[in-house]
N, C-alpha and C positions, 0 to 999 in steps of 0.2 A: 793709287790712292784708294783706300777702302771707302765704303758707303758713309761711315760716320765722319771721316776726315773731309770728304767732299761736301758733306752737309755743313760742317763747320765753315768751310771755305765760302759757300754760297750764302751763308747767313748775312754777312756784311753786304753782299751785292743787293740782296733784297731789302736789307735795312735802309740802304740809301734811297730806296723807293718809298720808305715808310711802312714796309711790310715786315711783320714779325712772323717768321716761318714756323717757330715753335707753336704759336697760337693757331696758325693755319692747320698744322698737323692735328692738333687737339680738336679743333672744330670739325675737321673732316671725319675724325673717328666717331663723332657723335651724330653724324647724318645717316639715318637708316634708309636703305633702299628696299622696297618691297619686291622680293624675288618671286617671279611667277612660276608656279609649279609645273605649268603646262609645257615648258620647254623640254622637260624630261621624257615626255611620251607623245609629242606631236599633237597635243590638245585632245587626245583620245578619251581620257577619263576612264572610269571603271565600269561603264555601263555596256560596253561592247557594241556601241553604235558608230556608224560612219559619220564623218564630219559633214556638216551642212551649214547654211546661213552665210554663204560667201566666204567661208574660211577654208584655207588649203595650206597644208604643210608639205612642201615638196622635198623629195629625197628619200632614200631608204638605207641610210647608214646603219650598220648593225649595232645592236646593243640597246635598243629602245626598252624603256621600263615597261614591264607587262603587268605589274600589280603594285599595290601600295608599298610593300616591303622593298621592292627594287627601286621604286621612285624615291622613297625616303633615304635609301642607301646612297643613291646618286646625288640627292640634295646635300647630304652630309659631306660627301666628297667635295662638292663644289664649295660649300661653306668653309671647309678647311683650307681653301686656297685663295680666299678673298679677304682683304683687310676689313676690320670693323665688325660691328654687330648690326644685323639686319632683321627684316621681317619676312614672312612668307605669305604669299598671295594664293588663295585657293579658289577654285571654281566648284560649284555645287555638284558637278558630275564626277567629283573626286570623293564622294561619300563612300565610306567603308561599311558595307552592309552584308549581313549574313544571308539574307534572302532578297529577291528583287523588290525594290522600293521605288515607286515613281516619284518624280520630283516634287509634286504637290504634297507628298507625305513625308518629306525628309524631316528629321528631328536632330537636335543637338547630339544625341547619342551616336548618330552615324558619323560624327566627326571627333569622337572622344580620343581616338588614336592619334589624330592630328594635334589635338591639344596636348597630349602626352609628349609628342614629338617636339612641339614648340617649347614646352616646359624644360625638356632635356637640353635644348639649345639656347634657352633664354631669349626666345623670339616672340614678338607679337604676331597675330594672324589677321590677315585681311580676307575679305570674302566677296564673291560674285555669284549671284544667281545665274544659272546657265540657261539662256533662252535660245539655244541652237542645238543642232545634232539631236533632234527628237521628232518623232512622227507628227506631233501636234504643232511643230514649228515650220512645217512645209510652206504654208501660205503667209502666216503672220503669227504674232504672239500677243503682246499687250494691246495691239491695235486691231486684232482680228474682228471681223464683222460678226462671227458666230459667238454668241454670248457664252456658251458652254466651254469653248476652247479658250476664250479670253479669261473666263473664270478659273480654268486650270492654271493659267500662267500667273494670274493675280495671287492665287493660293500658293504657288511656288515662290513668288516674291515675298509673301508674308511669312512663309515658313523659313525662308532664307534670312530674313532680317532678325528672326528669333535666334537663329544660329549665330549670327554676328554678335548679338547681345551675349550669348553664351561664351563666345570667344573672349569678349571684353571682360566679363565677370571672372572667368577662369584665369586669365593671364594678367589681369590688373593693368591693362593698357587699352587704349581705344581700338576699335576695329573699323577699318575703312571698308564701307559697303558700297560697291559700285554697280550700277545698272547700265547694261548695254543690250540692245535688241537688234536683230537683223532685219526688221520689218521694212519692206519697200517693194518697188516694182522694177522689172527689167525695162519696160517700155513706158511711154508717156501716160501718166495717170489722167483719169477723167475727173477725179475728186481728190485733191490734196488735203482738204480741210477735215473731212469726217474721220479719217484714220488718226489724225493728230488730236482731235477731240476725244476719241476713244483712248488714246495713249495717255492723255492728261488725266482722264477719269481713273484709269487703271493705276497710274502712279499715285494719285491722291489716296486711293484705297490702301495700297501697299505701305505708304508712308504715314498713314493716319495714326499709328500707335507704335512707337519705339522709344528707347531711352536715348535722347539726344545728347546726354552727357557722356555716353559710352560708345555710341555708333556715329561715325562720320560718314554721311551719305553723299554720294556723287552720282551724276548722270553723265553718260558718255555719248558724244555725237559721232557721226561719220558722214562723209560727203557721198560715198557710194560703196558698193560691194560687188562681188562677182554675182551676176544675176539680179543685181539691184542698181543698175547703172543710171536709171533715169529719175529715181525718186527714193529718198530715204525718209521714213516717217520721223525718226529721231535726228533731225538736222541740228546743226550748231545753234541756229537762231532759236529753235524750239527749246532746246535744253538750257541755253544760256538764260532765256527768259523764265523758264520753269524754275531753275536754280535760284535766280534772283528773287522771284516771288515767294518761294518757299524756304528761303534761308538755308539752302544746302549748297554743296559744291558743284561746280561745273568741271568735269574731267576733260582734259585736252590730251589726245593721243596724237603725236606728231606724224603718224602715218595716216591719219583720217582727214587730211586736207589736201587741197590741190598742191601738186609738187612745187609750184612756184611761190606758195605762201610761206612767209617767215613765221613759223610757229613760236619762236622765241619772243617775237614782238607781241604775241597775244598775252604773255604772262604778266607784264606790268599793266596792260590794259585791264585784265581781269582783276588784278589785285588792287586797282584803283577803286573798285566797287565791292569786292568780296574780301572778307577777312582771311579766307583760305581758299585754295584751289588744289586740284589733284592733277597729276601728270602720268601718262604712260609714255615711256620713251622707247622708241624702236628705230629701225632704219628702213624706210620705204625705198624701193628701187622701181621707179616708174609707176607703181601702184602700191597699195597697202600690203606689201609682201613680207613685212616683218623680218627683215634680215638682222643679223647680230649687230648690236650697237658698236660703232667705231668711235675712236677718239678723233672725230672729224669736225669740220667747221660747224655743222648743224648742232652736234651734241655740245660743243663748246659754247655756242651762242645760247642754247637753252640753259646750260649750267651757269653761265654768266648772269642771266636774269634771275635764276633761282637764288644765287648768292647775293646779288645786288638788292633784290626786293626783300630777301629774308627767307632763309631755308626753313625756318619754323612755320612759314605760311604755306608751304608747298608739301603735299604728300606725294612722294616720288616712287613710282613703280616702273618695272620693266615689262615689256610685252613683245617678245619675239619668239619664233619657233622655227628653227632651221634643222630639218631632218637630213640634210646632205653632209653634215660634218658631225664629229663626236659631240653629242649633246651636252655632256658635262663641260667640255672645253668651251662650248658656245656660252653656257652660263657664266663661266669664270671670266672669259674674255669680255663679255658684255658688261658685267658688273664692274670689273676693274677699269674698263674704258670710261664708264660713266663717273667712277670715282676720280679718275685722272682729270676729267673735264671739270669736276667740282673743285679739285685742288688747284687746277689752272686758274679758275675764277677766284679762289681764295687768295691767290698770289698776285692779283690784279689791284693796282692802286686806284680804286674807283674814285676816291675823293679828289686826287690830283687830276684825273682824266675829266671828271665832272666840272672841275673849276675851269679847265681849258675850254670846255664846251660853253659854260656860262659866259666866259669872257670873249667868246667868238674867236678864240685862237685856233682856227681850224687847221692851219699848217702844222703847228706843234702837236696838236692832238693826233693827227694822222701819223706823224713821225713816231710819237710815243707808242701808239697802238701797234705799229709795225715792229718797233724795236723790242717790245715785250715778247714777241713770238720766238726770239732766239735767246731769251734768258734761260738759265740752267734749271728749268722746271724739273727735268728728269732726275736730278740729284735729290730734290725734295721728295719726289715720288718714291724713289728707292728707299730713302730713309723712312718714309711712312710705312712701307711694307715691312721693314725691319722692326719698326716701332710696334706694329700689330702682329709681329711674329709669323709672317707668311712669306712665301717665296718672293724674291726680288726678280724683276725682269721676267723672262720666259721660263725660268727654272720650274715653275708650276706645271708646265706642260709634261715634264718627265713624270710627275706624279699621276697625271691623267693617263699617260700612255701605260704606266704600270697598272692602273686601275682598269683600263680597257683590257689589258692582257689577262689580268687575274679574274675579272668579273664580267665585263660587258661582252667579251668575245665568247663567253660560255652560255649566253642566253640564246634561246631558240627564236 
C-alpha cells in the first residue's frame, strides 16, 4: 500500500478520536523552526578563534564548513531535505567581513550576504550576540568588574540589536534576538550579588533602545557550564525575573537544567504569565552536551506542551552541534525529529484527555495515553513528507551521502 493509500486508511482511525489529520498536516507545515547555523562548523564562526565559555564540540568528522560559502551550501542541502518553511538562527561571530572587525564594531553590512541568502530561501533570520570565544570573555562579559571590558560587551550587544532590526526590516518578519552569556565561576563565589547587579545594568543599557514591534528579545539561562560549575551569573531565576519585569521573553534551553528536571513542565508555567516564550531544543546526555535531537520522550513531551499551549506563543529553535557525525545529516535528523514530535502532538486528542483528567477518570486517562502510542502516526508523517515534497523515511540519507561524496569529502 503506497503512502497516499495508507494515509486514507488512517484518516478514519484518527477521526474516531476527533482528530482531523488533514488539518494537522497543514498546521505542521506552518510551524517554523529556527535552524542554528553553528551545527555546520562546530560553533567556530569566521573569526578564527578557539571555542571558550564552557562550549565544546566533540568529534572530527570530515567535511566541516570552513567559510561562509561552504556553510551556506551545507544549509541549502539540509533545507532541501526537511519539510516546511523555516528560519535561520545566526550568531554574531558569523559576520562576513573583508577586514578584521571586532564585535563591538559590527554593522548590518557585515550580514548583508546572510540577508541575501534568507531572501533567496524565503526565510526569516534570528540573531544572537556572541559573548564567548573571545580574549575579552576569559573572565566574564556583561558582568565583568572591569568597566572597560564590560563596556566592550555592552557595545557589542547594542551593535547586535541594530543588526536584528536590520534583519526584520529587510525580511519583513520579526527577528528573535537572544542573549546568553557564559559568566560564572568554577568554585564557590564570595559574592553572588554584585555580578548580577552588573549584568542587570548591562542588559538595561543594551535593551534601552530598539524597535519592540520588530525585534523579539529573550534572555537565556544556564544552570552550569564547563569551568562554571559552582556559579552562573545568568541563572534561571535571574532571567525569569528580568524578563517579567522588562516584558521580554525568557528562553528555556532544555540542556541548561538539571537532568532530572522536566523542562516540558516549565512551558505551561511560563505561558501562564508570559504572552510568549522561546525554546532551544537539544539533547543533553549527562550534561549540556548538545547531542542531535531525537524523537524521544523528552522531545515529545516538549512538543506536546508547545501544541497544547499554542504554537504561536512559542519561538522554537534548535541548538546542538555534533562533530562526530556528518554535520548535514545531523541537521536533517534533528529538524525532522522535532517535526515528528510536533505532528505526534497535533494528533493527540487533548480535549478528550483533558476531560478525563477533569472528571478524575485516572484509569481511563492512563489507558488512553498508552493506547495512543501505537496509533499509526508514521503513516501521517510519511504523507506530510510527500505533501511537502521531500524524502519519505530515511531516503534523504542517500542525498546526504551523495553530497558528502561530491562536496564534503573534497574539503581540506
